[in-house]
C-alpha positions in Angstrom: 143.9 75.4 111.6 140.5 77.2 112.1 139.7 77.0 115.9 136.2 75.4 116.9 133.4 77.9 116.3 131.2 75.8 119.0 132.1 73.6 121.6 130.3 71.1 124.0 131.3 69.6 127.2 129.2 67.4 129.4 130.1 66.0 133.3 133.2 67.7 133.9 134.6 70.2 135.1 134.7 73.3 132.4 136.4 75.8 133.9 139.9 75.7 132.1 137.6 74.5 128.6 135.0 78.7 128.6 137.8 81.6 129.1 140.2 79.4 126.3 137.0 78.6 124.5 136.2 82.2 124.7 139.5 83.9 123.8 139.1 83.5 120.8 135.3 84.0 120.2 134.1 80.6 120.9 130.7 79.5 122.4 130.9 76.8 125.3 127.7 74.6 125.1 127.8 72.5 129.1 125.0 69.2 128.4 123.7 68.9 132.1 121.7 67.0 133.8 120.9 68.2 136.8 120.1 71.6 138.3 123.3 71.7 140.3 125.2 71.4 137.2 123.0 73.5 135.5 124.1 76.5 137.8 127.5 75.3 138.0 127.7 75.9 134.1 126.0 79.0 134.1 128.4 80.6 136.8 130.8 79.4 134.6 129.7 81.5 132.2 128.6 78.9 129.3 126.9 80.3 126.5 124.3 77.8 126.3 123.0 74.5 128.3 122.1 71.5 126.9 119.6 69.8 129.3 119.7 65.6 129.0 116.8 64.3 130.7 116.0 60.5 131.5 114.9 59.3 128.7 118.3 60.2 126.9 118.8 56.4 127.4 118.9 56.4 130.7 122.5 58.4 131.0 120.1 61.7 132.1 119.6 60.7 135.6 116.7 60.2 136.8 113.5 63.1 135.6 112.5 63.7 132.4 113.1 66.6 130.4 109.8 67.5 130.9 110.2 68.3 134.5 113.3 69.2 134.2 113.8 72.0 131.8 111.2 74.6 133.9 113.2 73.6 136.7 116.4 74.2 135.1 115.1 77.3 133.6 113.4 78.7 136.7 116.7 78.2 138.4 119.2 80.3 136.1 120.8 84.0 137.4 120.7 85.1 134.0 118.9 86.1 131.1 120.5 83.0 128.8 118.5 82.6 125.8 117.2 79.8 126.1 114.4 77.7 122.9 112.7 74.9 123.6 111.0 74.4 120.7 
């Protein structure tokens, strides 16, 4: 069986997931809905963030992605690559 190349998780603690995926060369994407979750995902070593705002059927929290995305990008400590198009 081939390992999963990209793993996505949301609304949970990825402490156990990130090192296991990285051990075989997999990438980890965390779905985040606020700055606190983005910071936690960054500290855990996630490779990318999927930022979800309010327009995602209300599942993304109280603000839209147009407001949330710049706030999260400004708060990142690393040079995590970002794609906004």
